[in-house]
C-alpha distance (Angstrom), angle and dihedral (degrees) to the residues before:
residue distance angle dihedral
M1 . . .
T2 3.79 . .
D3 3.79 115.3 .
A4 3.78 108.6 -114.5
P5 3.79 128.9 -158.7
D6 3.75 117.5 -101.2
P7 3.85 101.6 -77.1
S8 3.79 89.8 -140.6
A9 3.80 92.3 56.3
T10 3.77 115.9 106.0
A11 3.77 123.0 -141.3
P12 3.81 116.4 -103.6
A13 3.79 118.9 -94.8
G14 3.78 110.9 -69.0
Q15 3.80 91.3 17.6
A16 3.82 133.5 98.3
S17 3.77 131.5 -164.2
F18 3.79 116.7 -102.7
G19 3.76 101.9 -178.9
F20 3.79 107.3 -58.3
R21 3.81 92.2 -19.2
D22 3.78 129.4 83.7
V23 3.80 110.4 -137.4
P24 3.81 133.4 177.2
A25 3.80 106.1 -72.4
A26 3.79 90.7 -130.2
D27 3.82 90.0 60.0
K28 3.80 100.9 49.1
A29 3.82 99.7 80.8
G30 3.79 91.3 53.8
M31 3.79 91.9 47.5
V32 3.80 91.8 50.2
R33 3.80 89.8 46.8
Q34 3.80 89.6 56.0
V35 3.80 90.8 50.8
F36 3.79 93.4 54.0
E37 3.79 94.7 41.2
S38 3.78 86.1 58.4
V39 3.80 97.7 46.5
A40 3.83 100.4 34.6
P41 3.84 97.8 99.2
R42 3.83 92.2 53.4
Y43 3.79 99.9 27.8
D44 3.80 98.2 110.0
L45 3.80 93.9 42.2
M46 3.79 89.3 51.2
N47 3.81 90.6 50.9
D48 3.80 88.9 56.7
L49 3.79 92.6 48.2
M50 3.79 96.3 44.2
S51 3.80 95.9 48.2
V52 3.81 97.3 30.1
G53 3.80 85.4 -120.5
V54 3.81 94.7 -56.4
H55 3.82 91.3 118.8
R56 3.80 86.4 76.1
L57 3.81 90.7 61.0
W58 3.81 91.4 47.4
K59 3.80 91.1 51.8
N60 3.79 91.9 46.8
A61 3.81 88.4 53.0
L62 3.81 89.6 53.3
I63 3.80 90.7 53.5
D64 3.80 91.8 47.1
K65 3.81 89.3 52.7
A66 3.82 94.1 44.9
N67 3.81 91.3 46.4
P68 3.83 94.5 -166.6
R69 3.78 110.5 -150.5
P70 3.81 127.2 -152.2
G71 3.79 111.9 -83.4
E72 3.80 96.4 19.2
R73 3.81 116.3 126.4
F74 3.79 112.4 -124.9
L75 3.79 128.6 -170.2
D76 3.80 118.8 -158.7
V77 3.80 110.4 -165.7
A78 3.81 123.2 -160.2
G79 3.78 87.2 7.2
G80 3.78 99.1 123.3
T81 3.81 99.5 148.0
G82 3.79 91.1 52.5
D83 3.80 102.8 -123.3
I84 3.81 94.7 134.7
A85 3.81 95.9 33.2
F86 3.80 92.5 54.6
R87 3.80 90.4 52.5
I88 3.82 91.7 50.1
L89 3.79 89.8 47.3
K90 3.80 91.6 52.7
R91 3.82 91.7 48.7
Q92 3.82 93.6 48.8
G93 3.78 95.2 46.9
E94 3.79 120.9 -167.2
H95 3.82 92.3 -11.6
A96 3.81 94.4 60.1
D97 3.79 123.1 145.6
V98 3.80 113.2 178.9
T99 3.79 128.4 157.9
V100 3.79 118.6 -164.1
C101 3.81 113.2 -155.8
D102 3.80 120.3 -173.3
I103 3.79 131.9 160.2
N104 3.80 91.2 -141.4
P105 3.83 119.1 76.9
A106 3.82 91.0 -164.7
M107 3.80 91.4 60.3
L108 3.81 91.4 46.1
A109 3.81 90.0 51.1
V110 3.80 89.6 55.6
G111 3.81 90.1 48.5
R112 3.81 93.9 49.9
D113 3.80 91.0 50.0
R114 3.80 91.0 50.0
A115 3.81 90.6 48.9
V116 3.81 91.8 51.7
D117 3.82 90.7 47.9
R118 3.81 88.6 54.3
G119 3.79 94.4 44.6
L120 3.83 91.1 -116.5
L121 3.78 99.9 148.7
Q122 3.82 102.6 135.9
G123 3.79 131.3 68.9
L124 3.80 93.8 15.1
T125 3.82 127.6 108.4
W126 3.81 126.0 -175.6
T127 3.82 118.9 -152.0
T128 3.79 133.0 176.5
G129 3.78 107.8 -137.4
D130 3.78 147.4 133.7
A131 3.82 120.4 -106.1
E132 3.81 88.1 -139.2
N133 3.80 94.3 53.9
L134 3.80 107.6 25.6
P135 3.82 115.9 -163.4
F136 3.81 93.8 -132.3
P137 3.81 134.6 95.4
E138 3.77 119.6 -105.7
R139 3.80 118.1 -88.3
S140 3.81 92.9 22.7
F141 3.82 104.3 130.2
D142 3.79 140.6 51.6
G143 3.78 93.3 -154.1
Y144 3.81 138.4 22.6
T145 3.80 123.9 -164.1
I146 3.79 130.7 -177.0
A147 3.80 120.4 176.4
F148 3.80 120.5 -169.9
G149 3.79 91.3 -22.1
L150 3.80 108.3 93.7
R151 3.79 94.0 76.9
N152 3.81 89.7 59.5
V153 3.80 97.5 58.2
T154 3.79 120.0 99.7
D155 3.82 96.2 -130.6
I156 3.81 114.2 27.0
D157 3.81 93.4 -173.0
K158 3.79 92.4 53.0
A159 3.81 90.6 49.6
L160 3.81 90.1 51.0
R161 3.80 91.3 50.6
E162 3.81 89.7 50.1
A163 3.80 90.1 51.2
W164 3.80 89.6 53.1
R165 3.82 91.2 46.6
V166 3.81 96.5 55.2
L167 3.80 95.1 44.8
K168 3.79 120.7 93.7
P169 3.82 117.7 -124.3
G170 3.78 102.9 -78.9
G171 3.80 90.2 26.5
R172 3.79 119.1 142.5
F173 3.81 130.4 -130.8
Y174 3.80 123.2 -156.0
C175 3.78 126.2 -176.7
L176 3.80 121.8 -175.9
E177 3.79 110.2 -169.8
F178 3.77 143.0 150.6
S179 3.77 108.4 -93.2
K180 3.79 143.9 167.4
M181 3.79 120.2 -54.9
T182 3.79 116.7 -119.6
S183 3.83 91.7 -134.7
R184 3.80 115.4 63.9
P185 3.83 95.6 -158.1
L186 3.80 91.7 49.5
G187 3.79 88.9 42.6
R188 3.79 90.6 58.9
V189 3.81 90.6 50.0
Y190 3.80 91.2 48.3
D191 3.82 92.5 48.0
A192 3.81 90.7 50.6
Y193 3.81 90.8 48.9
S194 3.80 95.3 47.8
E195 3.81 92.9 44.8
R196 3.79 90.1 58.3
A197 3.79 102.7 28.3
L198 3.81 100.0 50.3
P199 3.82 96.4 55.7
F200 3.82 90.9 39.5
F201 3.79 95.3 54.0
G202 3.80 89.7 37.3
R203 3.79 90.0 58.5
L204 3.83 93.7 41.4
V205 3.81 100.0 44.4
A206 3.80 108.8 16.8
K207 3.83 95.5 30.1
D208 3.80 88.2 -129.9
A209 3.79 118.7 98.8
E210 3.81 95.5 166.6
S211 3.80 95.5 59.0
Y212 3.78 90.5 53.4
R213 3.78 91.3 46.1
Y214 3.81 86.7 57.6
L215 3.82 90.5 49.1
H216 3.81 90.7 53.2
E217 3.80 91.6 48.2
S218 3.80 92.5 47.4
I219 3.81 88.7 55.8
R220 3.80 91.4 52.7
R221 3.81 91.5 48.2
F222 3.82 96.8 48.2
P223 3.83 117.1 109.7
P224 3.81 116.9 -97.1
Q225 3.79 121.3 -108.9
R226 3.79 98.9 -92.5
E227 3.80 93.6 48.1
L228 3.79 93.5 48.9
A229 3.80 89.8 50.2
A230 3.81 90.0 52.7
R231 3.79 90.9 50.3
M232 3.80 90.6 50.7
R233 3.80 89.6 54.5
S234 3.80 90.0 49.2
A235 3.82 88.5 53.8
G236 3.81 89.2 57.3
F237 3.80 104.2 -94.5
A238 3.78 121.4 142.2
N239 3.82 131.1 -159.6
V240 3.80 88.9 31.6
A241 3.79 114.8 -176.6
W242 3.76 140.4 151.5
R243 3.79 138.0 -153.3
D244 3.79 121.7 -151.3
M245 3.78 115.9 -139.4
T246 3.80 128.2 -166.0
L247 3.81 89.9 9.7
G248 3.79 92.1 -52.0
V249 3.79 98.8 -49.4
V250 3.79 81.9 129.1
A251 3.78 132.7 10.8
L252 3.78 129.8 -156.2
H253 3.80 110.4 -144.0
S254 3.78 122.2 -167.6
G255 3.78 137.4 -176.8
W256 3.79 141.9 162.1
R257 3.76 134.8 -129.7
I258 3.79 106.3 -135.9
């Protein structure tokens, strides 16, 4: 198994983590954009293969926790292919109001096509935008979701502050992200599996092993549950909590703007 940097280590000033490498912070967004432009057409199929379909249960758990109600305004960030937005839309019914914001036009194009195929033409807005500089006024949304996207931003703390900014008082924040397993022995097995499986399936299905090697490394480098919760509090969130799922393979973090 490849030796990884200490996951708790921060990149030097002016640098950002790109997998196991530290790169100039100004370059990371473009590098991530290239990754997702490459994998966009097969992104959802790869999610099914990589998680053996379990990602669907994780996303359903996020929606159950968020409990979107008719008429509430929801923002789904880094959700270009629409998986979370479609679930919110279904829960809200005919009074849905969901905005999908993604930095990558290729991912948004996939999401729009999927929405059209499903006949989801009302209550859904697609916006190109950066999680660190959201193109929305403050206090605009009742709920904010981000699933498997926070680890790809250049500055996690800035993205968290932006999430707080665009939420109304009483608004809820939900982050579903790969995390640290609660069992170290099983964690080592899982790390070994993902290190080999992601590039393998990436090469076989998406014709891009390197992008999926980055995705594996970004998982290993992401802050553990307790640290992310502390950073959410520093961004201004209250009632911060998290729930481990599948022994901590992923964690669902939540917080409120009060």
